[in-house]
N, C-alpha and C positions, 0 to 999 in steps of 0.2 A: 390647568397643568395636569398631566396626565402622569399615575402613581407607576411605575414600572419595577423591574429588578435590578437591571444594571447598566450604567450608562459608561463607556470606555472612549474616553476624549483625549484631545490634546496633541494628539498622533498626526503623521500622512496616512491616508488610506487607500491601499488599490484594490480596489472593488473585484477585480477579475470579471467584471459582466462582459458583455458582447462588443463594449466601446472600449474595455480597457479603461474605465474611468477612474481618477487617482481625485482625493478631496483633500487639499492643505486645510489644516486645523480641524481636523475630521471630528466626528462624533458620532456613534453608534450606539444606538439604545435598543435594549434587549427586554423585552419581558417574557416570563416563564421560558420557553423554550425556542422564541421565535425572534429573528429582528424586525423590529418596529417602524425602524426609520434610522437614515443613515445621510448626511451632510456635513454642514459646517456646523462648527461650535454655534458661532453667532445668530444661526438660523435656529438651532436645535435646544442650547442650553435653556431657555424659557418655557420650553412646553413640555420639559417632565423632569421628574422631581423622581430621583433613583433611591433606591435601598440599599446600593452597592457603588462606589464608582471608582473604578481604574483610570489614574490618569496618568499618560505616557507621554509627555512632554518631547518633544524631539525624535519620539519612536516612530513605529510603522505598524500599521494596522494591518491584517491581510487574510484572506479565508485561510482555516485551519488543510495543514497538506496533506494529501492522500497518498497512501503508499499502496501501490494496485498489485504486489506481490511481494508476500514473505511467507514466512513460516516461524510464528512467533515464539515457540517452545523450546523452537533449534539455539536460542540465547544460552542454552545448557550446552551446546556442543562449538561455541565460538573457538575458533582457532585448535580444533581438537585433531583437523587431519589437511595442513594449508599446503600449498605449493603441490598441487597433484592436478593430473588431465579429469575431465569431468564422470568420464565411465568409471576410472581407477577410482577416483575419489568416493563415488556413488556405490557401487558393489561392493569395494575390498575395506572400505572404512565407516561410512557411515551407516548402509543396511546396517550392518554387525552390530555397530553401537546402537542403534534403536532397535534392533530385537534383543540386545541384552538389559538394556535400559528403562526404555519409554514405557511409562504406566501413568496412571491419571496424578498423580503427585507429582512427577518431572512436567508432565504439561501445564498443571496451572500454573504452578510457582515460575516456570522457565514463561509462560505467557504474559504472568503477572510481570516478571521483568523486563520484558519486551514492550510493555504497556507504559511502563516507567520511564524506559528509554526513548520510546517514541516520543509520547507527551513531552519529556524536557528537551528534544530537538523539535519539534513544534508539528507533529503529525496527531492530527484529530480523527483519521478516519484510514483502516487498514483492512487488507485483502488476505486473507487467510488459508492455506492449504495445509495441513498436518494430521496427528493422528492424537484419540482421545479429544477432538474438537469443541466437546461439551465443556469440556475444563478449561479451554481458551474461552470459549463463550463464556462462561463463568467469570472468569479472569478478568475480561474486557469487559464485563458489565460492571463489577465492584469496582473497575479503576475510572469507570464512566467514558470508557470509551466507543467510538462508533466501529462498526466491523462488518466485514462482509465472509461468512468463513465455511469453509467445507472440508468432511471429512476423504483424507485423500484413500481413493481407490485403486487396487491392486489385484491381479488376478492371483498373487500368491500370498500366503497367509501375512496380516499386520496384528503389531502389539495390541491392537484392540477389536480383534476377527481373525475368525479362522477361515473364510470361504468370501470372495464376492457378494454373495448375495448375504451374508452377514455385513460384509460392508454397506449395500445399498439400504439394508434396514436399520443399520445405524444413524445412516443419511437422513433416512425419513423420520427418526426417532427426532433426530436435531430440528428439522423443519414443523414438524408437531408441536414442538416443544415450545420452540421460540416465534412462532407464528404472532406478528403482529407487536413482537416487541421494539419499542423505540430506539433502540441502539444495535441488539444484534439481527442481523440478516444472514440467511442463508444462501450458500451457493453447490451447487452439484460439481466436485472434481475428482474425474479420471485423472489420474498420474501423469499419464503419458499414452504415446501411440506404443511406445516398447514394453511396457509394462501392464496394457490392457489389451483383452482379446477383443475382437470386433464383437462377441456376445454381450462382455460387460460394457463398451463404449456404445451400445445400440441400448442396454437396461437402463445406464445413465440418463441418455436423451430421452428415453423417456419418461424418468423421473422428472427432469427437468422441464418438459413438457406441460406432464401432468399439471404440477406448481407454477410455473410460469417463472421458472428461476433459472437465472444464467447457468451457464457451463463454463468452466475454467479447466485449463488443460495446457501444461509446459509443450512446446511446440518448437521443432527445428531450432532445436540451442547449440547444435553443433554441425559440424561437415560431417562429422561419423555416423550422426544420428540419421541426417539427409541420407546420406548413402544405405544402411541399413535399412531405414523404412523404404526407399523406392525397393530395394530388392527383394525385400519383403511382400510389398503389396505391386510391383509391376507398374506401376505408377507414383507420379509425386505424391508427398503424404499429403498436399493440398488437396489434390484430386480426390485422394482418400475420403478425405473428411468431406469432400463435397457429396462424393457417392452415399456417403450415409447419413446425410441429413445435417452435418454440425454446422455447415454455413450459413449463419442468419445472424441477426443484431443480439442474439442473450451469446453468442460465444466469444468469452476474453481468453486470449492464448498468450500464454507466456513465454517470453524470449524473442522467439521469430528471427533469430538471428540470419538462417540459411534461407530466408525466402526470397524467392528472383521476383521478375517482373511478371510473370503470369500470377504467381502467388499473391501478389498485393493487387494486381486486377481482380484476383475472385473474391478478396478479402472485400477491398473498396465496394465490390460489386453488393455483396451479400450485407455489409455493415457490419463486420467482425471488428471488435476491439483488440487493440494489443497492450502488453504489459513491456515495457521498455526496461532492462537492467542490467545497465552497462556495469558499474562496478562487478556485480559477480561475474558475467562473461567477459570481463579482462581477467580476473583472477583463475578463473578457470580457463583463461586461455580459449575460449571458444569463438569469437570471434566479434565482430561489429554489426549489429543489425541496420538493415536500410531504412532508417528512421526518416529522414528527409524526403526521400522517396515515396514512405509512406503516408506522410500527411501533405506532401504535395498531392496523393491521390485521394487523399481525404478520407482515411482511417483515422479512426479517433485514438491517438497513443497515451498511454499514461506513464509515469512512473515507479518501479519498483525497486527494493532493494535487495529483496529474495532474501533467503534467510542468514544469521549469523555463522553458520558454518563455513560459507560460499564468498560472502561480503566481509562480515564481522563487523558489522556498523548496521544499524537502523535510521541513520541520521540520514534526512531527505534533503536537508540542506547540501551536505555534501554530496548526495546523489544528482542533484540536478547541476553541481558545478562538473562530476565528472560527464555527464552527459553532455553538456555545451562544449567542453575543452576535446572530448573524447573524436568526435563527428568534425570538428575541425583539424583534428591532426591525421585523421584517416583520409580525409576531401583535399589536404592543403588548401585550405578555404575558411576565412576567419569569418566569413558571413554565416556559415551553417548554424544554424539553432541557435538563434540570438537569445539574450537571456530572456527577454519578455516571454517569446514560446517554449523555453523551457518551465518558466514558473506558472505558464497556465499548463502545461503538460502537467506539473506538480499539485494544481488546484484543482480549475475546473473541469479540465480534460480529464484528469484522475476520476472526477465525479460522473464524468461522461461516461468514461470505461468500467465503472462500476454500476450505472443503472441509476445513479443518485444525484445526477445532476438537477432534479426535481426541486431539491431541497438544502444542499450544501456545494460547496466548491466555489462559490462566491459570495459576497455581501452583498444583497438584495432583500427588499423589503418582501417577508414571507418565507424567507428560508428560516431554515435552522442556526442556531447563533455559534456554528463549529468556528472560533477566531482565533488567531495567533496575534501577540505583538512580539516586536522584536525592538529590543534594547540597542538603540543606533549612538546612543551617548558613549562609543569605545574608540581609542586611537583607530584599529584596523577599520573602521567604519568611518573615520573623519578625513576630509569632507566629503557632501554625498552631493554628486552632481544627477545620478541616476541612480534611484532605487532598486530596480531592476536588476543591474548590472552587479549593485553591491550583495543583492541577495545571491546570485550565482556565482559571481567569483570575491567575493571578501568576506561574507557572512560563516557562519558554522551553526549548529545545533546547540551549543552554546550562547548564544546570542537569542535565542528565544526567552523573553521575561515571562510572560502571562499565556495561560491557554484556557479557551474557553471553549467546551464541546455541549451542545444541547442545553445550551444557556447555564450550565452550569460551570465556576470557576473549578477546573482542576488544578490548575498551577498558578500560585500569584507570588511574582517576584520570587521567580526560581524555586518555590518551595510546593513541593506535593500537598494537594488536600486531600485526594482519594488514595492514597497507595502510602504505605508506609515500607520506605525504601531499605532502610536498612533491613527491617524482617524479611522484606525480598531477596535482600543479596545473600542473607545467612542460610536460607534455605536453599538459594542455586548453590554455593559454595560448597553445603554440605552433597549436595547431587552430583558435584563435578568430582568428588572426592571417591563418591561410588561408581562413576564410571570411569576416573583412572584405575581403580581395583579391578574393574571386571576388565578391561583393554590386557591387563596383565598377564590374564590366566588363561 
């Protein structure tokens, strides 16, 4: 009998492998950071002796959810400027509020709050773009979360740097500091084509190439941006990206609401990845990304919540529901983005989008133990005919019972083990009081 660290047993497992395998009365064996066995209890229970066992009778075991695009520290700005159009929201409210208030203290505690919210709703990995990202990295590391993050790069001063070159230098320090960390990974993130000059975009691409890292960028988020960029470049934004060498397998584009057939063709041919952020795009009235066409073309599409100022929630289960129903309503076709497809977008699809599918996104031997357990013993989840359907159309983040990341239980039976959520909320409430005072001045 093999001694291991953790055994999760008793529920049904959705492995999210290539065959969409499910295992009834499942058992997942974890040693150190890795999954060492997945199978039926009757086949595995006699082979392992675990130091800790999590029994999930009637529960659902699946890979942790992957949030492909957010701004973690913006939990501090949740609800600050709702019901506004994107450019008005960004330039007249968010950028000024950030300039007055964002500092390392806000970045750390806002990110810690985001980690608590994400863990409690089943997210184990997130991709972040914001300011003072070393603080977000520290918060994620403390919380035990897997992340891919980058300092947002602008042509204009940021609270964390004065010039674009300072922003690139900050990013390089992030790369060097966190190189080889088991949880924290770095991405190069110019904010967008409308806030970054061609020179900054080229410098960012060169830095990504030098370190073989992903590039992340907000892209074609609404119709006015698409028109503005076409007027600026004299060609489509996608053609411009192609001309400057951005279209390849290391590009992760956020939003992509206004992509046409030619844009999709170029992205698919180059192997570019997309983060779909339906709730944020709905709230800002940005439009609906052509995700069914992207998937049909073979583009890897993950799901993201965006930040709490434009979505208000980091609940990826809610995001799955929004994605599935939005596209059905838009196409008047109930078969579009079926439940299983959306769950794959939130797990293995998201891992592929972040370049992490070698070690997370599915429950397979040799992968990292990023696992969540859903408590299905609830009135709104009874009876169960189809687990994928329940995850997308009936469940919520509050149904997540336990979360394991990199082999470490970070939440057991709804109790966080790595974060003092009361302390975190107290810090963020104080930060919010300072933000409110600054906006009145």
